[in-house]
N, C-alpha and C positions, 0 to 999 in steps of 0.2 A: 452116489446120491445121498448117502448118510454123512459122508465127509463134507459136501457142499453145504448141507442144511446146517452141519456144526459151525462153519466159518460165518454163515449168515447170522447165526444166533449169538456168536462171540461178537461180532461186528456191532449188532443191536444192543448186547450189553454194555460194550464200551461206550457207544454213543449215549446210552442212558446214564452211565455213571458220569460222562463228562458234562451232559446236560445238568445232571443233579448238582454236581459240583458250582456249575457256572451260574445255576438259579440262584443261589446265596451270594453272588457278587453284587458289590455296589462300588462306587467311586466317591471321592471327596475333592472337589475342585475348591481352589481359593475365591473369595467372592470377586476379587478384582486384582490384577496385575499391570505394572507398569509396561508400557510398549517396550519391547526389545529386552525385557528382563528375563533371567532364567528362572524356571518354575518347575514344580513337580505336581503329579496328582497321584494321590496314594490310592489303592483299591483293596477290597477285601474277597475271599473267597479263594479257591485254587483252581489250577488248571489254567487255560489259555483262553485269550478273548481279543476282540478287536477295538481300539479306541479311535473314535473320529472326533475331530474338532473342526468345527464349521463356524466361519464368520466372514465379515467384511473382506472380500477379496483374497480369502484364504481359506484353504481346506487342507488337514492333515489326517494322516491315516498311521496308526501306530499297531503293530503286534505285541501284545503285554502279557505279562504273567500275573495272574490274579494273586492278591495278597503282597505284592511288591509295588513301590512307588515308580512311577513312568516320569523320567526326568526329560526336560526340555531345555535345550541350550539357550543361551543368550542369543536374541535376535530372531528367535523362531517366529513369535507372534509379534508384528510390529503396527498392524493398522487398528486404530483405536476403534471400539465399538462393542457390540454384544455378541458374545461367542456361545455355541452350544456344544456341550461334550457329550459323546454317546459311545456308551459301553456295549457292544454288541457281543453275544456268544450265548445267552440264555434263552428261555423261552420268550421273554420280552426285553428288549435294550432298556438299558439304565440311562437316564438324560439328566443333566444338570446345565445351568446356564452361569457365565461368569462375564465381568466385563474387563476388557483391556483398555486402560485409560492411558493418556499421553504421558510422557516422561516429565518429571518435573524440571529438569535443566533445559532451557531454551537454547536453540541450535541456530535458528534463522529468525531474522525479523524482516518481514516483507513490508515496505514503507512506501505508500502511495502519497506524494506530496503535489499539491496544485495551488496556483499554476506555476508553469516553469517560468513565466515571465509576467511580471505585472508593474503598474506603476507605483511611485514612491506614496507614502502617507495614506495607506488605505487600512481602515479599521477591519481587524479580523480577514485581512485580504489573503494571508498565507494559510492554507489548511494541511494537516498532516494526518494519516492514518496508519498506525502499526499494527500488524498481525504477527502473533508470536507463535513460532513452530518448534516442535522438538526435532531431533536428528532424523525421525522417520516420517517428516513431514505431517504429523499430527498437529492440529490446531489446538494450543494448549488454552483450556477454559479457566484454570485456577488464576484468580486475581493476582497480578503482580504489576510492580510499578515500571513504567516505561517513561525514559527521560527524553525530553524533546530539547534540541539545542540549535538556536539559529544564530549563525556568525555571520555579522554584517560589517561593512566598513565602519560603522559608528560604535560597533560593540558586540556583546554576546547576550542573547536571551534565552533563558533556560525556564523550562515548565516540567513538571512531573506529573503524571496522570496514571492512575491504576487502571488496568485493562479490565474489561467487562465482556466475559464470554469471548475472550480470546482476542479483543480489539481494544486499542487505547487511541482517542482522537483529540487534537488539539486545534485552535485557531489563533493565529498570531497577527499583529499588526506588520504592514511592511514599514521600512523605516523612512526617515527623512532623506537619506542619502542614495543616490543610484550606485548600482555596483553589482558584483556577483557574491551571493551569499551560499553559504554551506548549511544545508538543513539536515540535521542528524538525528535519527531515532536509534535509541541503544538501551539494553537492558543487560545488566551486569557486564560481561566482556564481549558481547555480541551487539554489533550496530551497523546501520545501513546508512549510506549519505546520498542526499540528492541536491541537485544545484538549482537555485532559483535566482533568476536575473531580475534585478530592480531597475526600471527604467523612468525617465522624468516624466513628469505628469503634464497636463495642458500647460501652454504658454501663459504667462501670469504678469500683469503690469506691462504690457506690450506697448512701447513707445517709438515713434520715428521722427525723424528730422527732415528737413527740405533745404535743397541749396539750389540756386539758378544756375544753370550752365548755358548759356546763349538762348536758345528758344525752348529749352528743355528744363525739366526738374529733376534733380538728383535725389532720390527718395532712398532713406537708409534706415533700419531699425537699429537701436541698441541691441546689445548681445541678449539673445531672446532665452530667458530661463522660465522654469516652472515656479509655483508658488513657495517652494522649499529651496529655491536658489540653485536647483540643478540646471545645467545647460540643456536646452532642448536639442535633440540630434539634428545633424545636418540631413537635409532632404525633406524636413517638415515643411508644408506648404504655407506661406503668408500671402494674403491677398491685398493689393493696393486698389483702391477704388476712387476715381475722380468724377465726381459729379458736378454738371454745370447745367446752365439753362439749356434746355433741349437736348441733352446728351448725357451719356454715362460711358466711362472707360474702366475697364478692369483688367488687371494682370495678376496672374499667379505666379509666385517666385518660389523656389526651394531655398531654405537656409543654407549657406555656405560660410564655413567657417565661424558658425555662430550667429551671423546676421543676415538679414534679407535685403538685397538693393535692387532698384530698378529706376529707370529713366522714364518720364511720362510727359508729354507736351504741356506747355504752360498755357493755361486758359484763364484768363482774368475774371475773377468772381467763382471761380471752382472751389469745391471742399474737398478734400483729399481725406481718404480714412484708411485705416489698417486694420486688419483681422488675421486671425489664424483659427479655423474651425468656428466655433461658437464664441471664441474670445476676442471682444473687441478692444483696439487700442486707442490712441489719441486721434484728434482730426485737426488739419490744417487748412485754414481759409487763405487762398492765393489772392492777391490783389484786391481784397475787400476794404 
């Protein structure tokens, strides 16, 4: 009975000694570290304790020796945000907070370019937004220059914009010439490319001619182009309308090989017009 009491008293004395040693423990955490960087957290006191680090999507536990620095290897903490360090082992846990900030070097540019297809000659028709991330997919909110480059059949347009809270945005005019454009956002050696297709606009200066063929009229447009001189694509609908006393005749014809052609009956005194969408062309009066 006496030996058992002695063991219990000895255990209590050891626990009290450890508690007294741990009560004087404290830790010093850096105010901030870069995501993925190696770091250390020094502590005071003596004995053993447990260090917890809790933050966005991460939680760490380390058994530590008080009075020594606890080292953390590169890549241990990688999610940017506010973290809490808790040193447990005394009568009350010691706590301190610190920030993990995004790395300074960009690793990825997420680039949104709209639209993927648009008519030529539109003011601010092409927009691009670039989001800058580090190697751990944290949005880098530190301002930095982002270059936008639009390579078109008629040349190259460049613009540099400083990012704000992780994003840089720009708007560019579509050029006067149809074709496939390369829209690139880059920062340093990191770049992302999007493809933008510029297509002709609405027909412009639509003109037709008429030629008699027996009891019919052969109607044909000149090569159909937009106001910038780009050929309107085949398949675009052209409408021929013949108006005469007491009647109206309309034919829709797709452009083929750049022109629209149709045959219509001859009606003396008729007026023939041509249009594509809301664009009107010339008129021809037959037999007037």
